C-alpha positions in Angstrom: 16.8 -20.9 22.8 13.7 -22.2 21.0 11.8 -19.0 21.8 14.6 -16.9 20.4 14.7 -18.9 17.2 10.9 -18.6 16.7 11.1 -14.9 17.4 13.8 -14.5 14.7 11.7 -16.5 12.3 8.7 -14.3 12.9 10.7 -11.1 12.5 12.2 -12.5 9.2 8.6 -12.8 7.9 6.9 -9.8 9.4 9.4 -7.0 8.6 9.7 -7.9 4.8 5.9 -8.3 4.7 5.4 -4.8 6.1 8.0 -3.3 3.6 6.5 -5.0 0.6 2.9 -4.1 1.8 4.1 -0.5 1.9 5.5 -0.8 -1.6 2.2 -2.2 -2.7 0.5 0.9 -1.4 2.3 2.8 -4.2 0.1 0.9 -6.6 -2.9 1.8 -4.5 -1.8 5.4 -4.4 -1.5 5.5 -8.1 -4.5 3.5 -9.1 -7.0 3.4 -6.2 -6.8 6.7 -4.3 -9.2 9.5 -5.2 -7.2 12.2 -6.8 -7.6 16.0 -6.9 -7.5 17.7 -10.3 -5.8 21.0 -10.5 -5.6 23.4 -13.5 -2.3 25.2 -12.9 -2.6 28.0 -15.5 -6.2 29.0 -14.6 -6.1 29.1 -10.8 -8.3 31.7 -9.3 -10.1 32.6 -12.6 -13.6 31.9 -13.7 -13.7 30.5 -17.2 -15.7 28.0 -19.4 -14.3 24.8 -20.8 -15.5 21.7 -22.7 -13.3 19.2 -21.0 -10.0 18.7 -19.1 -7.0 17.0 -20.7 -4.6 15.1 -18.4 -1.2 16.6 -18.3 0.7 14.9 -15.6 1.0 13.6 -12.0 0.7 12.7 -9.5 4.3 13.3 -8.6 6.0 10.1 -7.3 8.0 12.0 -4.7 7.6 11.8 -1.6 5.2 8.8 -1.9 7.9 6.5 -3.2 9.7 6.8 0.1 6.8 7.5 2.4 4.6 4.4 1.8 7.4 1.8 2.1 8.6 3.5 5.2 5.2 3.3 6.7 5.0 -0.4 5.9 8.6 -1.0 7.3 7.8 0.9 10.5 4.6 -1.1 11.1 6.4 -4.3 10.3 9.3 -3.6 12.8 6.8 -2.5 15.5 4.7 -5.7 15.1 7.9 -7.9 15.0 9.1 -6.3 18.3 5.7 -6.6 19.9 5.4 -10.2 18.9 9.0 -10.8 20.2 8.1 -9.3 23.6 4.9 -11.3 23.8 6.6 -14.6 22.9 9.3 -14.0 25.6 6.6 -13.2 28.3 4.2 -15.9 27.2 5.9 -18.8 25.4 3.6 -20.6 23.0 3.6 -24.0 21.4 4.9 -24.4 17.9 1.4 -24.5 16.4 0.3 -21.4 18.4 3.4 -19.6 17.4 2.6 -20.3 13.7 -0.9 -19.0 14.2 0.5 -15.8 16.0 3.0 -15.3 13.2 0.2 -15.5 10.6 -2.1 -13.1 12.5 0.9 -10.7 13.0 1.6 -10.7 9.3 -2.0 -10.1 8.4 -2.3 -7.3 11.0 0.9 -5.7 9.6 -0.5 -5.7 6.1 -4.0 -4.5 7.2 -2.6 -1.7 9.4 -0.2 -0.6 6.6 -3.3 -0.5 4.2 -5.3 1.4 6.8 -2.6 4.0 7.6 -1.9 4.5 3.9 -5.7 4.9 3.2 -5.9 7.5 5.9 -2.9 9.4 4.5 -4.4 9.3 1.0 -7.7 10.6 2.2 -6.2 13.4 4.1 -3.7 14.4 1.5 -4.9 13.0 -1.9 -2.7 12.7 -4.9 -3.0 15.6 -7.3 -3.1 15.4 -11.1 -2.6 18.3 -13.5 -5.0 19.0 -16.3 -5.4 21.6 -19.0 -8.8 23.2 -19.6 -9.7 23.0 -23.3 -12.6 24.4 -25.1 -12.5 22.2 -28.2 -14.4 18.9 -28.5 -12.5 15.9 -26.9 -10.7 13.8 -29.5 -12.0 10.5 -28.0 -14.6 9.4 -25.5 -14.0 10.7 -22.0 -13.2 8.1 -19.3 -16.1 7.9 -16.9 -13.8 7.2 -13.9 -12.5 10.8 -14.3 -15.5 13.0 -15.4 -14.4 15.5 -17.9 -10.8 14.5 -17.8 -9.5 13.0 -21.0 -6.4 10.6 -21.1 -6.4 10.4 -17.3 -4.6 7.4 -15.7 -7.0 4.5 -14.9 -8.6 4.1 -11.5 -9.9 0.9 -10.0 -12.8 1.5 -7.7 -14.5 -2.0 -7.2 -14.5 -1.3 -3.5 -14.2 1.9 -1.5 -10.5 3.0 -1.4 -10.0 2.2 2.3 -11.3 -1.4 1.9 -9.2 -1.9 -1.3 -6.0 -0.7 0.3 -6.5 -2.8 3.5 -7.3 -5.9 1.4 -4.3 -5.2 -0.8 -2.0 -4.7 2.1 -3.2 -7.8 3.8 -2.9 -10.0 0.7 0.5 -8.7 -0.2 1.8 -9.1 3.3 0.6 -12.7 3.5 2.1 -13.6 0.2 5.4 -12.0 1.0 5.6 -13.9 4.4 4.8 -17.2 2.6 7.5 -16.5 0.1 10.0 -15.7 2.8 9.1 -18.8 4.8 9.4 -20.9 1.6 12.8 -19.5 0.8 14.0 -20.0 4.4 12.8 -23.6 4.5 14.5 -24.3 1.2 17.7 -22.7 2.4 17.8 -24.7 5.7 16.7 -27.9 3.9 19.5 -27.8 1.4 22.2 -26.7 4.0 21.6 -29.8 6.2 
């Protein structure tokens, strides 16, 4: 009975942590991933231009469904794996808490790693118009020759940033879920 209660508690933390880590990957997809620039009206032509002006993108669909689904799938898989392991090898309360923390961290890290791999193989695409006039303002150095482009944050390589983001968001989500669960059980007794 105690093992089943601990397993449910871990699943209540790991599954939402994976889902929220997947949602956080949307932030990484928008602001961390290296993006491809396309010029839709000049494809296949040779021409000269002074700079590119941001026009739109990347499109939110299918990323808005895909990255949370990746996180949810990884969270469910890790929760099931942890449940099987706890049933086969029952642990003490402290060891179970450590296993839960490691499972949550692994869920976030693997969500970040899977998302980084997906972003590297199929990077987001932004559209730009090729203009021959002088740019109206200084061009952002994060996007060479692209004026008004969305900001990018590249303090670390994208893979490291996404793994770190996924891990931190998963740990914070699990801590929030545990805090809410402890308050709910504390007030109901």
